[in-house]
C-alpha positions as CSV (number, residue, x, y, z in Angstrom):
1,M,-121.1,39.7,-73.0
2,A,-122.2,37.6,-76.0
3,T,-121.2,36.7,-79.5
4,V,-124.2,37.7,-81.7
5,L,-124.6,36.7,-85.4
6,V,-126.7,39.3,-87.0
7,I,-128.4,37.7,-90.3
8,D,-129.8,40.6,-92.4
9,D,-129.6,41.9,-96.0
10,D,-130.1,45.5,-95.1
11,P,-126.6,47.3,-95.2
12,S,-127.8,50.1,-93.1
13,L,-129.4,48.0,-90.6
14,L,-126.3,45.7,-90.3
15,R,-124.0,48.5,-89.8
16,A,-126.2,50.0,-87.0
17,L,-126.6,46.7,-85.2
18,R,-123.0,46.1,-85.6
19,V,-122.0,49.3,-83.8
20,G,-124.9,49.2,-81.3
21,L,-124.2,45.7,-80.3
22,Q,-120.3,46.3,-80.1
23,A,-120.9,49.4,-78.0
24,G,-123.0,47.1,-75.8
25,G,-119.8,45.1,-75.2
26,H,-121.0,42.2,-77.6
27,D,-118.8,40.6,-80.3
28,V,-120.6,40.7,-83.6
29,L,-120.7,38.4,-86.6
30,V,-122.6,39.4,-89.7
31,A,-124.2,37.6,-92.7
32,T,-126.2,38.7,-95.7
33,T,-127.9,35.6,-96.8
34,G,-129.5,32.8,-95.1
35,E,-126.6,30.1,-96.6
36,E,-124.1,32.5,-95.2
37,G,-125.8,32.6,-92.0
38,L,-126.3,29.0,-91.4
39,A,-122.4,28.5,-92.4
40,H,-121.5,30.9,-89.7
41,T,-123.8,29.4,-87.2
42,A,-122.1,26.1,-87.7
43,L,-118.6,27.4,-87.9
44,H,-118.6,30.0,-85.2
45,S,-121.1,28.8,-82.7
46,P,-122.5,32.1,-81.8
47,D,-124.4,32.7,-78.2
48,I,-127.2,34.0,-80.2
49,V,-128.7,34.7,-83.7
50,V,-130.5,37.8,-84.8
51,L,-132.4,36.7,-87.8
52,D,-134.4,38.9,-90.2
53,M,-137.3,37.3,-91.9
54,G,-136.7,38.9,-95.4
55,L,-133.5,37.3,-96.9
56,P,-132.6,37.1,-100.4
57,D,-132.0,33.3,-100.8
58,I,-133.9,31.7,-98.0
59,D,-136.7,33.2,-96.0
60,G,-136.0,33.5,-92.3
61,L,-138.5,30.7,-91.3
62,G,-136.3,28.2,-93.5
63,V,-133.4,29.5,-91.9
64,C,-134.7,29.3,-88.5
65,E,-136.1,25.5,-89.4
66,R,-132.7,24.4,-90.6
67,I,-130.8,25.7,-87.7
68,R,-133.2,24.0,-85.5
69,G,-132.5,20.7,-86.9
70,W,-128.9,20.7,-85.6
71,S,-128.6,23.6,-83.0
72,D,-130.5,24.9,-80.0
73,V,-128.7,28.5,-80.2
74,P,-131.1,31.1,-79.2
75,I,-132.7,33.0,-82.0
76,I,-134.3,36.5,-82.1
77,V,-136.3,37.2,-85.3
78,L,-136.4,40.6,-86.8
79,S,-139.5,41.3,-89.1
80,A,-141.3,44.4,-90.4
81,T,-144.7,42.9,-89.8
82,G,-146.1,42.7,-86.4
83,E,-149.0,40.4,-87.6
84,E,-150.0,37.8,-84.8
85,K,-149.9,34.7,-87.4
86,A,-146.2,35.9,-88.6
87,K,-145.2,36.1,-84.9
88,V,-146.7,32.4,-84.3
89,A,-145.3,31.0,-87.3
90,A,-141.7,32.2,-86.1
91,L,-142.1,31.0,-82.7
92,D,-143.5,27.5,-84.0
93,M,-140.6,27.2,-86.1
94,G,-138.1,27.6,-83.3
95,A,-137.7,31.2,-82.6
96,D,-137.1,32.4,-79.0
97,D,-138.5,36.1,-79.5
98,Y,-139.8,38.3,-82.2
99,V,-139.0,42.0,-82.5
100,T,-140.9,44.2,-84.8
101,K,-139.2,46.9,-86.9
102,P,-138.6,49.5,-86.2
103,F,-137.1,48.9,-82.6
104,S,-134.6,50.7,-80.5
105,M,-131.1,49.3,-79.5
106,P,-132.1,49.4,-75.7
107,E,-134.9,47.0,-76.7
108,L,-133.0,44.8,-78.7
109,E,-130.3,44.5,-76.0
110,A,-133.0,43.9,-73.4
111,R,-134.3,40.9,-75.3
112,I,-131.0,39.6,-76.1
113,R,-130.3,39.6,-72.1
114,A,-133.6,38.0,-71.5
115,V,-133.2,35.2,-73.9
116,L,-130.0,34.3,-72.8
117,R,-131.1,34.2,-69.2
118,G,-133.6,32.0,-70.1
119,R,-131.2,29.7,-71.9
120,A,-128.5,29.7,-69.2
121,A,-129.1,26.0,-68.5
122,A,-129.4,25.2,-72.4
123,P,-128.9,21.4,-73.5
124,E,-125.7,20.6,-75.2
125,E,-125.7,21.5,-79.1
126,L,-127.1,18.9,-81.4
127,P,-124.8,17.4,-84.1
128,T,-124.5,19.3,-87.3
129,S,-124.3,15.9,-89.2
130,L,-125.7,12.3,-88.9
131,V,-123.5,9.2,-89.9
132,S,-125.0,5.8,-90.1
133,G,-122.8,3.1,-92.0
134,D,-122.2,4.6,-95.5
135,V,-125.1,6.9,-95.1
136,E,-124.2,10.7,-94.2
137,V,-126.8,13.3,-93.4
138,D,-125.4,16.9,-93.5
139,L,-128.1,18.9,-91.3
140,V,-126.2,22.3,-92.1
141,H,-126.5,22.3,-95.8
142,H,-129.4,19.8,-96.3
143,E,-127.6,17.4,-98.2
144,A,-127.3,13.5,-97.9
145,R,-124.9,11.1,-99.4
146,R,-124.4,7.3,-99.7
147,A,-120.9,6.1,-100.0
148,G,-119.8,9.5,-101.1
149,A,-122.3,10.0,-103.7
150,N,-124.9,12.9,-103.3
151,L,-128.5,11.8,-103.1
152,A,-131.0,14.2,-105.1
153,L,-133.5,14.6,-102.2
154,T,-136.6,16.8,-101.9
155,A,-136.8,18.9,-98.7
156,K,-139.5,16.4,-97.3
157,E,-137.4,13.4,-98.4
158,F,-134.5,14.9,-96.5
159,D,-136.4,15.8,-93.4
160,L,-137.7,12.0,-93.4
161,L,-134.3,10.6,-93.7
162,A,-132.8,12.8,-91.1
163,F,-135.6,11.7,-88.7
164,L,-135.2,8.1,-89.2
165,V,-131.4,8.2,-89.1
166,R,-131.3,10.5,-86.0
167,H,-133.6,7.7,-84.2
168,R,-131.7,4.8,-85.7
169,G,-132.7,1.4,-84.2
170,R,-136.0,2.5,-82.8
171,T,-139.4,1.9,-84.3
172,C,-140.9,5.5,-85.5
173,T,-144.6,5.1,-85.9
174,H,-146.5,6.7,-88.8
175,Q,-148.1,9.2,-86.3
176,M,-144.6,10.0,-85.0
177,I,-143.1,10.7,-88.6
178,L,-146.1,12.6,-89.8
179,A,-146.0,15.1,-86.7
180,E,-142.3,15.5,-87.2
181,V,-142.0,15.7,-91.2
182,W,-145.3,17.1,-92.2
183,G,-146.5,19.1,-89.0
184,S,-149.1,18.5,-86.2
185,G,-152.0,18.7,-88.6
186,Y,-151.0,15.5,-90.2
187,R,-152.0,12.4,-88.0
188,E,-153.8,10.0,-90.1
189,E,-152.4,10.0,-93.5
190,A,-149.9,7.2,-93.4
191,R,-150.0,7.0,-97.2
192,Y,-147.8,10.0,-97.3
193,V,-145.3,8.2,-95.3
194,H,-145.3,4.9,-97.3
195,A,-144.9,6.9,-100.5
196,Y,-142.2,8.7,-99.4
197,V,-140.2,5.9,-97.6
198,H,-140.6,4.0,-101.1
199,R,-139.0,7.1,-103.0
200,L,-136.2,7.2,-100.4
201,R,-135.4,3.6,-100.7
202,V,-135.3,3.9,-104.4
203,K,-132.8,6.9,-104.0
204,L,-130.8,5.1,-101.4
205,G,-130.7,1.9,-103.3
206,D,-132.5,0.1,-100.7
207,E,-135.5,-1.2,-102.4
208,A,-134.9,-4.6,-100.2
209,G,-135.6,-2.4,-97.0
210,E,-132.4,-3.3,-95.3
211,L,-131.8,0.2,-94.1
212,I,-135.5,1.4,-93.8
213,E,-137.1,-1.6,-92.4
214,S,-140.9,-1.8,-92.4
215,V,-142.5,-2.6,-88.9
216,P,-145.9,-3.9,-90.5
217,G,-149.0,-1.8,-89.2
218,V,-146.7,0.6,-87.0
219,G,-144.1,2.4,-88.9
220,Y,-140.5,2.1,-89.8
221,R,-137.1,1.5,-88.3
222,W,-133.5,2.7,-89.6
223,S,-130.9,-0.1,-89.4
224,D,-127.3,0.4,-89.4
225,V,-126.9,-2.1,-92.1
226,E,-123.2,-1.7,-93.5
């Protein structure tokens, strides 16, 4: 059986899921907030995450997106809405399946079995942090540091930094950066990239462009300059 992490702030549902899943032979971990769920995912490496969309601190889509930044663990989303656009948003954010409330325990267990079968040959877990020289990018807590000092980054600045560091030494075109950080609908807005790279350089103390190198007319490259 599997280790299942359930992230939901409804105490009654949490109790029901814990009892039902344990009766099915699973080990069950629970979290009532998005941040707690992220911490449990990083610390305990569950086999599957059952994630509610309506959490008190971070919505389910945000939790899913952050998990996908460093882990390929299967995620089943729980939601009170069955609207197609909600399902599409969750699946696009990296969820493996979507279950609409109310649901039966046999249905959820069947979904868990199906997702685990599909992930039987899943790739190795991605790292939870990235380190390049004196720059550290904490993918779990969405924090970045240089020489031990925290960098006050916006969400987009953090995503841009993580993308560049993850692909260190490689030229990342404007189009690649836009698609990864802003989404597939952004293809020609290179000015966004230029503006955010400038802001990142200032916050990193890299105004000379030694860390984030410019590749004229193409994009940018992260360099491991000490």
